[in-house]
C-alpha positions as CSV (number, residue, x, y, z in Angstrom):
1,M,-141.5,-6.9,3.5
2,I,-138.7,-6.2,0.5
3,T,-137.1,-9.1,-0.6
4,A,-133.9,-9.7,-2.6
5,I,-133.8,-13.4,-4.7
6,Y,-130.5,-14.0,-5.6
7,D,-129.1,-16.7,-8.0
8,I,-125.9,-17.2,-5.6
9,S,-124.9,-20.3,-7.6
10,S,-125.8,-21.5,-11.2
11,F,-124.0,-24.8,-10.0
12,C,-126.6,-28.0,-9.5
13,N,-126.1,-31.5,-8.9
14,Y,-129.7,-32.5,-10.3
15,R,-130.1,-32.3,-14.0
16,C,-134.0,-31.4,-14.3
17,I,-135.3,-31.8,-17.3
18,Y,-137.0,-28.4,-17.7
19,C,-133.7,-26.4,-15.9
20,R,-133.2,-22.6,-17.5
21,N,-129.6,-24.0,-17.8
22,D,-127.6,-25.0,-20.0
23,W,-124.8,-27.0,-18.9
24,E,-122.7,-27.0,-21.7
25,K,-121.9,-23.5,-20.7
26,Q,-119.0,-23.3,-18.8
27,G,-120.1,-21.1,-16.4
28,N,-122.8,-22.9,-15.1
29,S,-120.6,-25.6,-14.1
30,S,-118.3,-23.1,-11.3
31,Q,-119.0,-21.9,-7.8
32,P,-118.7,-17.8,-7.4
33,P,-115.9,-17.3,-4.5
34,I,-116.9,-16.4,-1.4
35,E,-115.3,-12.8,-1.4
36,E,-117.5,-11.9,-4.7
37,I,-120.8,-13.3,-2.4
38,K,-119.9,-11.6,0.4
39,K,-119.3,-8.3,-1.8
40,I,-122.6,-8.9,-3.8
41,I,-124.6,-9.2,0.1
42,D,-122.9,-6.3,0.8
43,S,-124.7,-4.0,-1.4
44,I,-127.7,-6.0,-0.9
45,C,-127.6,-5.0,2.3
46,R,-127.3,-1.3,1.3
47,E,-130.3,-1.3,-0.3
48,N,-132.4,-2.2,2.9
49,F,-133.6,-6.0,2.0
50,K,-135.6,-7.4,4.9
51,R,-135.5,-11.1,3.3
52,I,-133.1,-12.7,1.1
53,I,-134.3,-15.9,-0.9
54,L,-131.1,-17.6,-1.8
55,T,-131.8,-19.9,-4.7
56,G,-129.2,-21.3,-7.6
57,G,-128.2,-23.7,-8.8
58,E,-127.9,-25.3,-6.0
59,F,-127.2,-23.7,-2.2
60,F,-126.0,-26.8,-0.9
61,T,-123.6,-27.5,-3.9
62,I,-121.7,-24.2,-2.8
63,P,-118.2,-25.3,-0.5
64,Y,-118.6,-22.5,1.7
65,W,-122.2,-22.1,2.3
66,R,-121.9,-22.5,6.2
67,E,-119.7,-19.3,6.2
68,A,-122.2,-17.5,3.4
69,L,-125.3,-18.1,5.8
70,S,-123.5,-16.9,8.7
71,Y,-121.7,-14.1,6.8
72,I,-125.8,-13.1,5.7
73,K,-127.4,-13.9,9.3
74,S,-124.5,-11.3,10.3
75,K,-126.5,-8.5,8.7
76,G,-129.8,-9.0,10.3
77,I,-131.4,-10.3,7.1
78,I,-134.3,-13.0,7.2
79,I,-133.2,-15.9,4.9
80,W,-135.1,-18.8,3.1
81,I,-133.4,-21.3,0.9
82,V,-134.7,-23.0,-2.5
83,T,-133.3,-25.9,-2.4
84,N,-133.6,-29.9,-3.8
85,A,-132.7,-30.6,0.0
86,A,-130.8,-33.9,-1.6
87,L,-127.3,-33.2,-0.1
88,I,-128.7,-31.6,3.5
89,K,-127.0,-34.5,6.1
90,S,-128.5,-34.6,9.7
91,E,-125.3,-33.0,11.2
92,D,-126.4,-29.6,9.2
93,I,-130.1,-29.4,11.0
94,P,-128.9,-27.6,14.1
95,F,-126.6,-25.1,12.2
96,L,-129.6,-24.4,10.1
97,E,-131.8,-23.7,12.9
98,N,-130.0,-20.8,13.8
99,Q,-129.6,-19.0,10.2
100,V,-132.8,-19.5,8.4
101,E,-136.2,-19.3,8.8
102,R,-137.5,-21.7,5.7
103,I,-135.9,-23.8,3.3
104,N,-138.4,-24.2,0.0
105,V,-138.0,-27.8,-1.5
106,S,-138.4,-27.7,-5.2
107,F,-140.4,-31.4,-5.0
108,H,-142.0,-32.5,-8.6
109,S,-143.5,-35.5,-7.9
110,A,-144.3,-37.9,-4.8
111,D,-143.4,-40.9,-7.1
112,K,-140.2,-42.4,-7.1
113,K,-139.5,-43.4,-10.6
114,M,-141.7,-39.4,-11.8
115,Y,-139.2,-37.9,-9.8
116,R,-136.0,-39.3,-11.1
117,Q,-137.0,-38.7,-14.6
118,I,-138.1,-34.9,-13.8
119,M,-134.9,-34.6,-11.4
120,G,-132.6,-35.9,-14.4
121,I,-130.5,-38.5,-11.6
122,K,-130.3,-41.9,-11.8
123,D,-129.7,-43.1,-8.2
124,D,-133.2,-43.9,-6.1
125,S,-131.4,-43.5,-3.2
126,I,-131.4,-39.1,-3.3
127,F,-135.2,-39.6,-3.1
128,E,-135.1,-41.2,0.1
129,K,-133.1,-38.6,1.1
130,V,-134.9,-36.2,0.4
131,I,-138.0,-37.6,2.0
132,E,-136.0,-38.2,5.4
133,N,-135.2,-34.3,5.1
134,L,-138.3,-33.7,5.3
135,R,-138.8,-35.2,8.0
136,L,-136.1,-33.4,9.8
137,F,-137.0,-30.0,8.7
138,G,-140.5,-31.0,10.1
139,K,-139.2,-32.1,13.3
140,S,-137.0,-28.4,13.5
141,R,-137.6,-25.0,14.1
142,I,-136.9,-24.5,10.2
143,K,-140.4,-23.8,8.3
144,I,-141.1,-26.5,5.3
145,G,-142.2,-25.1,1.7
146,I,-142.8,-27.0,-1.0
147,F,-142.6,-25.8,-4.8
148,Y,-144.2,-27.9,-7.6
149,S,-143.2,-26.8,-10.9
150,P,-146.0,-28.8,-13.2
151,L,-144.8,-30.0,-16.4
152,R,-146.9,-32.3,-19.2
153,I,-145.5,-35.3,-17.3
154,N,-146.7,-34.4,-13.5
155,Y,-149.1,-31.6,-13.8
156,Q,-152.2,-34.1,-12.8
157,S,-150.4,-35.6,-9.7
158,L,-150.3,-31.9,-7.7
159,Y,-152.7,-33.6,-5.5
160,E,-151.2,-37.1,-5.1
161,T,-148.0,-36.0,-3.9
162,I,-149.5,-33.5,-1.6
163,R,-151.5,-36.3,-0.5
164,T,-148.5,-38.5,-0.4
165,L,-146.0,-35.9,1.9
166,N,-149.6,-35.6,4.3
167,D,-149.8,-39.1,4.9
168,L,-145.7,-39.5,5.6
169,G,-146.6,-36.6,8.1
170,I,-144.7,-34.2,6.5
171,K,-146.6,-31.0,6.4
172,P,-145.2,-27.9,4.9
173,V,-146.2,-24.5,5.9
174,H,-147.2,-23.7,2.1
175,V,-147.2,-25.3,-0.9
176,N,-146.1,-23.3,-4.0
177,L,-147.8,-23.9,-7.3
178,N,-145.1,-22.5,-9.7
179,R,-145.4,-21.4,-13.4
180,I,-142.5,-22.7,-15.8
181,T,-141.9,-20.3,-18.3
182,P,-140.2,-21.2,-21.8
183,T,-136.8,-19.1,-21.1
184,Q,-132.9,-19.6,-21.7
185,H,-132.2,-23.2,-22.0
186,T,-135.8,-24.5,-21.3
187,I,-137.0,-23.1,-24.9
188,K,-135.1,-26.6,-25.8
189,Y,-137.6,-28.5,-24.0
190,F,-140.7,-26.9,-24.8
191,Q,-139.7,-27.4,-28.2
192,E,-140.1,-31.2,-27.5
193,E,-143.0,-31.2,-24.8
194,K,-146.2,-28.6,-25.3
195,K,-146.8,-26.4,-22.3
196,L,-149.7,-26.4,-20.4
197,G,-152.9,-24.7,-21.8
198,Y,-155.9,-23.5,-20.6
199,F,-157.7,-26.8,-19.5
200,E,-154.5,-28.0,-17.7
201,H,-154.1,-24.9,-15.5
202,K,-157.4,-25.3,-14.9
203,E,-156.8,-28.8,-13.8
204,L,-153.9,-27.8,-11.9
205,I,-156.1,-24.9,-9.8
206,E,-158.7,-27.9,-9.1
207,Q,-156.1,-29.5,-7.4
208,L,-154.8,-27.2,-5.7
209,V,-157.9,-26.1,-4.3
210,R,-158.8,-29.7,-3.3
211,I,-155.2,-29.8,-1.4
212,R,-156.7,-26.7,0.7
213,R,-159.7,-28.0,1.9
214,E,-158.6,-31.3,2.5
215,F,-155.2,-30.6,4.5
216,Q,-156.0,-27.4,5.5
217,I,-152.5,-26.3,4.1
218,D,-152.0,-22.8,3.1
219,I,-150.9,-23.4,-0.5
220,S,-151.0,-20.8,-3.2
221,A,-151.2,-20.4,-7.7
222,E,-147.5,-18.3,-8.3
223,A,-148.8,-15.6,-10.9
224,Y,-151.9,-16.6,-12.0
225,P,-154.3,-13.9,-13.7
226,V,-157.5,-13.6,-11.4
227,C,-159.2,-12.9,-14.8
228,F,-158.6,-16.9,-15.7
229,L,-159.0,-18.2,-12.7
230,N,-162.5,-16.8,-12.4
231,K,-163.6,-18.2,-14.8
232,F,-164.2,-21.8,-13.1
233,I,-163.8,-20.0,-9.0
234,E,-166.7,-18.1,-8.1
235,D,-165.6,-17.8,-4.5
236,E,-163.8,-14.1,-4.0
237,D,-162.6,-14.7,-1.0
238,L,-161.1,-18.1,-2.0
239,L,-160.0,-16.8,-5.4
240,K,-158.1,-13.8,-2.8
241,Q,-156.8,-16.8,-1.1
242,I,-154.8,-19.1,-3.7
243,N,-153.4,-16.5,-5.6
244,Q,-150.0,-15.4,-5.5
245,P,-149.5,-12.0,-7.7
246,C,-145.7,-11.7,-8.6
247,F,-144.5,-9.1,-6.5
248,L,-141.2,-8.2,-9.0
249,G,-140.2,-4.9,-9.2
250,R,-142.7,-4.1,-6.4
251,K,-142.0,-6.0,-3.7
252,A,-139.2,-7.8,-4.8
253,V,-136.3,-7.5,-6.7
254,A,-134.2,-10.6,-8.4
255,F,-130.0,-10.8,-8.9
256,N,-127.9,-13.1,-11.0
257,N,-125.3,-14.6,-9.2
258,N,-122.8,-11.9,-10.4
259,G,-125.2,-9.3,-8.2
260,S,-126.7,-7.7,-11.9
261,L,-130.3,-7.1,-11.8
262,K,-132.8,-9.3,-13.6
263,I,-136.8,-9.1,-13.7
264,C,-137.8,-13.0,-13.2
265,P,-135.7,-15.7,-11.1
266,A,-137.2,-17.9,-13.8
267,T,-134.2,-16.2,-16.6
268,D,-130.7,-15.0,-16.0
269,F,-131.5,-11.7,-18.5
270,S,-129.7,-9.2,-17.2
271,I,-131.2,-5.6,-16.9
272,D,-130.3,-2.4,-15.5
273,E,-132.1,0.4,-13.6
274,K,-133.6,2.0,-16.5
275,I,-135.9,-0.9,-17.4
276,L,-137.0,-2.1,-13.6
277,A,-138.3,1.4,-13.0
278,D,-139.8,0.9,-16.6
279,F,-141.2,-2.4,-15.6
280,S,-142.6,-1.6,-12.5
281,K,-144.4,1.8,-14.1
282,C,-146.9,-1.7,-15.5
283,E,-147.7,0.8,-18.4
284,W,-146.7,-1.8,-21.0
285,R,-149.4,-4.0,-18.9
286,N,-152.1,-4.8,-21.1
287,L,-155.5,-2.2,-20.8
288,V,-157.5,-4.9,-19.5
289,C,-155.0,-5.5,-16.7
290,R,-154.6,-1.7,-15.6
291,K,-158.7,-1.0,-15.6
292,C,-158.9,-4.3,-13.6
293,P,-161.0,-3.8,-10.2
294,Y,-158.6,-6.9,-9.4
295,W,-155.0,-5.5,-10.0
296,E,-153.8,-5.1,-6.6
297,I,-154.8,-8.8,-6.3
298,C,-153.3,-10.2,-9.4
299,L,-150.5,-7.4,-11.0
300,G,-151.6,-8.6,-14.9
301,G,-150.2,-12.5,-13.6
302,C,-146.9,-13.7,-15.2
303,H,-144.9,-11.5,-17.1
304,T,-142.2,-14.5,-18.6
305,S,-144.7,-16.7,-19.8
306,K,-144.3,-16.6,-23.2
307,G,-140.2,-16.4,-22.7
308,Q,-139.7,-12.9,-23.6
309,I,-138.7,-10.4,-20.5
310,Y,-142.4,-8.6,-20.4
311,T,-145.0,-9.6,-21.9
312,D,-148.7,-10.0,-21.3
313,D,-149.3,-13.2,-19.4
314,S,-150.5,-16.6,-22.0
315,L,-153.4,-17.4,-19.7
316,L,-154.4,-13.8,-19.9
317,I,-158.5,-13.8,-20.2
318,D,-158.8,-10.7,-22.5
319,D,-162.6,-11.7,-23.8
320,Q,-165.7,-13.9,-22.9
321,V,-168.0,-15.2,-24.5
322,E,-171.8,-15.1,-24.1
323,F,-174.9,-17.5,-25.1
324,E,-178.0,-16.7,-27.4
325,E,-180.7,-18.8,-27.7
326,G,-180.8,-20.2,-31.0
327,I,-179.1,-20.1,-34.3
328,D,-179.6,-19.1,-37.5
329,T,-179.8,-22.1,-40.0
330,F,-178.1,-20.5,-42.6
331,F,-174.9,-19.7,-40.4
332,F,-175.4,-23.4,-39.2
333,D,-175.3,-24.5,-42.7
334,L,-172.4,-22.6,-44.2
335,L,-170.8,-24.0,-41.2
336,I,-171.8,-27.5,-41.6
337,K,-170.2,-27.2,-45.5
338,L,-167.1,-25.5,-43.9
339,Y,-166.2,-28.7,-41.7
340,K,-167.9,-31.5,-43.2
341,P,-168.0,-34.3,-42.3
342,F,-167.4,-33.2,-39.0
343,L,-170.6,-31.5,-38.3
344,S,-173.5,-33.1,-38.3
345,S,-177.1,-31.4,-39.3
346,A,-179.0,-33.5,-37.2
347,Y,-178.2,-30.8,-34.5
348,K,-180.3,-29.0,-36.3
349,K,-183.3,-30.3,-34.4
350,A,-181.2,-30.2,-31.1
351,R,-182.9,-29.4,-27.9
352,F,-180.6,-26.7,-26.8
353,Q,-179.4,-24.0,-29.6
354,Y,-176.9,-21.5,-28.5
355,T,-175.0,-18.9,-30.6
356,I,-172.2,-18.4,-29.4
357,L,-171.2,-14.1,-29.3
358,S,-167.9,-12.5,-28.0
359,K,-168.6,-9.6,-25.7
360,H,-165.3,-7.8,-26.6
361,K,-163.7,-8.4,-29.4
362,Y,-166.2,-9.4,-32.3
363,K,-169.6,-7.4,-33.5
364,H,-170.5,-11.5,-34.9
365,P,-171.0,-14.4,-33.8
366,V,-167.9,-16.7,-33.7
367,G,-169.9,-20.0,-33.4
368,L,-172.5,-22.3,-32.5
369,I,-173.5,-25.1,-30.1
370,A,-175.8,-27.5,-30.3
371,I,-176.8,-29.9,-27.3
372,N,-179.0,-33.0,-27.8
373,R,-181.2,-34.8,-25.4
374,T,-181.4,-38.4,-25.8
375,S,-184.4,-40.4,-24.6
376,A,-181.8,-41.9,-21.6
377,A,-181.6,-38.4,-20.6
378,A,-177.7,-37.9,-21.5
379,H,-176.9,-35.0,-23.3
380,F,-174.5,-35.5,-26.2
381,F,-173.4,-31.3,-27.8
382,E,-171.7,-30.4,-31.1
383,I,-169.4,-27.3,-31.0
384,A,-168.4,-25.1,-34.0
385,L,-166.2,-22.1,-33.8
386,I,-165.3,-20.0,-36.9
387,P,-161.4,-20.6,-38.5
388,D,-158.7,-18.0,-37.9
389,L,-159.8,-17.6,-33.8
390,K,-157.8,-18.4,-31.6
391,E,-159.0,-22.2,-31.4
392,K,-157.6,-23.4,-27.8
393,Y,-158.8,-19.7,-26.2
394,Y,-162.5,-19.6,-27.3
395,T,-162.9,-23.2,-27.1
396,F,-161.9,-22.5,-23.1
397,L,-164.6,-20.0,-22.5
398,T,-167.1,-21.9,-24.4
399,I,-166.7,-25.4,-22.5
400,Q,-166.8,-23.0,-19.3
401,N,-169.5,-21.3,-20.4
402,L,-171.2,-24.8,-21.0
403,I,-170.7,-26.4,-17.8
404,K,-172.5,-22.8,-16.1
405,T,-175.3,-22.7,-18.4
406,L,-176.4,-26.9,-18.1
407,P,-174.9,-27.3,-15.2
408,I,-175.4,-31.2,-15.4
409,E,-172.5,-33.7,-14.2
410,K,-172.1,-35.7,-17.5
411,Y,-171.6,-34.7,-20.9
412,G,-172.0,-36.9,-23.8
413,W,-169.2,-37.0,-26.7
414,T,-169.9,-38.3,-30.5
415,V,-167.0,-37.4,-32.8
416,H,-166.4,-38.2,-36.5
417,K,-162.7,-40.5,-35.4
418,A,-160.7,-38.2,-38.0
419,N,-161.7,-34.6,-36.4
420,Y,-158.0,-34.9,-34.5
421,P,-158.8,-31.5,-32.7
422,S,-162.4,-32.7,-30.6
423,I,-160.7,-35.6,-29.8
424,T,-157.6,-34.0,-28.2
425,L,-160.4,-31.6,-26.5
426,L,-162.1,-34.2,-25.1
427,E,-158.9,-35.7,-23.4
428,R,-158.3,-32.4,-21.9
429,L,-161.2,-32.2,-19.9
430,N,-160.2,-35.9,-18.6
431,G,-163.0,-37.7,-20.7
432,G,-162.7,-41.1,-23.1
433,F,-164.6,-43.3,-24.9
434,Y,-166.1,-46.4,-25.3
435,E,-163.7,-49.0,-26.2
436,N,-166.0,-51.2,-28.7
437,T,-167.0,-47.7,-30.2
438,I,-163.3,-47.6,-30.8
439,K,-162.3,-51.2,-32.2
440,N,-165.8,-51.3,-34.1
441,T,-163.7,-49.9,-37.6
442,K,-166.8,-49.8,-39.6
443,R,-167.9,-47.4,-37.3
444,I,-167.2,-43.6,-38.0
445,E,-167.9,-42.0,-34.5
446,A,-166.7,-42.9,-31.5
447,E,-169.4,-42.0,-28.5
448,G,-167.9,-41.0,-24.9
449,F,-167.9,-38.6,-22.3
450,F,-166.3,-36.3,-20.0
451,K,-167.3,-35.0,-16.2
452,T,-167.5,-31.8,-14.5
453,R,-166.6,-33.6,-11.4
454,Q,-163.7,-36.3,-12.0
455,P,-162.2,-38.4,-14.6
456,A,-163.5,-40.9,-17.3
457,P,-162.6,-44.2,-16.2
458,Q,-159.2,-45.3,-17.1
459,K,-160.3,-47.6,-19.7
460,M,-162.1,-45.1,-21.8
461,Q,-159.2,-43.1,-21.5
462,A,-157.0,-45.3,-23.0
463,A,-159.0,-45.8,-25.7
464,L,-159.2,-42.3,-26.5
465,K,-155.3,-42.6,-26.6
466,Q,-155.7,-45.7,-29.2
467,L,-157.2,-43.5,-31.6
468,K,-155.4,-40.2,-31.4
469,P,-152.5,-41.5,-33.8
470,Q,-155.0,-42.1,-36.4
471,S,-157.1,-40.0,-35.8
472,E,-154.3,-37.5,-36.1
473,K,-153.6,-38.5,-39.7
474,K,-156.9,-39.0,-41.6
475,F,-157.2,-35.4,-39.9
476,Q,-153.8,-34.1,-41.7
477,E,-155.3,-35.4,-44.8
478,W,-158.4,-34.2,-44.4
479,L,-156.8,-30.5,-43.4
480,V,-155.2,-30.9,-46.9
481,E,-158.4,-30.4,-48.8
482,F,-160.5,-28.3,-46.5
483,K,-157.9,-25.3,-47.1
484,T,-158.9,-25.8,-50.4
485,R,-162.3,-24.7,-49.6
486,K,-162.4,-21.2,-50.2
487,K,-165.8,-21.0,-51.4
488,E,-167.4,-21.9,-48.7
489,K,-164.6,-19.2,-46.2
490,Q,-165.9,-16.8,-48.7
491,E,-169.6,-17.4,-48.2
492,L,-168.7,-17.4,-44.2
493,Q,-166.8,-14.1,-44.1
494,K,-169.9,-12.6,-46.6
495,Y,-172.2,-13.8,-43.7
496,L,-170.0,-12.4,-40.9
497,E,-169.5,-9.0,-42.4
498,D,-173.3,-8.2,-42.9
499,Y,-174.3,-9.6,-39.3
500,T,-172.1,-6.4,-38.6
501,Q,-173.7,-4.1,-40.3
């Protein structure tokens, strides 16, 4: 089905913290006249679209929204609406039943305080009004959809949000896990709040799978690349079920509120038909995407995830890592000297030792991993990657490969208290430290663990957060000295060059 996604109005009654609209811009505070809306609808109908999704802004701020819907309905097009659902009244439901097939509600937290914070509102009663409208939709012929936009504040709350709605008897026909992109005014938000990375998105997908299995709700991940998803989802049927590719340029076209074309509903960059045609050819896509057997169910993921009109997805995985048993002692010694005092020579005697190799990009080792097994059968490990790699990227690949290679429930974690990158990695894995190892100022190392199936106890996660500020300060001091280690870097570079010969 060919769909038109139409930003019918930029005006909104909310001020969401991640919104792309600049509310100081005059055009975003005004409504388009109904005559202009009808002209744009006419032009959309001439292109034989079968469905129209009305978005914004907030559709129900339009004073003549009923007239707009009646006009669209008279054209024989299926109507969906994206809304925050705060302005709909109970008496509106019968009218909407006769006009609209589905209403997708932007609902990003079932916690009232968090909801208000994300949506930029102060009135508590608005939250209750949205919940009541969701109930009313459920009793009507209108299909309910939920749009969930993950941010650092709420990405761990996806499961809890849908569970709460389910407990209230609100069961949507579909839940859509969006992705927030750094475009337009949203860039300012991401200057203060870091974008979600590989580990955070993995946790989101794991919540999504849990929702699907426990509540039998159709929930999908919008525009995630399959090469990312299949790093931790082995069930190919499940992968196909949860994956919702971006069909823009193929099965959907987006329009600004002035009727101009755009490539993504999350932006307001106007384009012409030539740009759209070039985009649709997909020749700009990464060669890895164009050769991928999953292309038709993936389409390369999100093309605006980096904030530009169309680029490779920021979650694209174009390499793999492999573990080779054993570690070259000389290589280990080079990394120990380079990362002193963060690496321990004790791991040279570890029971499990692996060299980390890149499958596609590098002909030399990219790091090492050593795993000690204690007398209590606990597994503690150290990972070291060579400098100048995409650290978070290769760390994610290494951790995923570790879990497959050594499938145990709990991994011990011992780390120098100044090793801030290692501490933040443990945090991304929902791990934590034993409180006594943090409080003991005579200890230079913190000790804890992460589990593959559940987070560490809250007390341990709190201990990790307590350590972070002083760790970051010490790490910055270490980093100044690290940058002077030219001899160690030269020795490592020579080793890597000799390895490839």
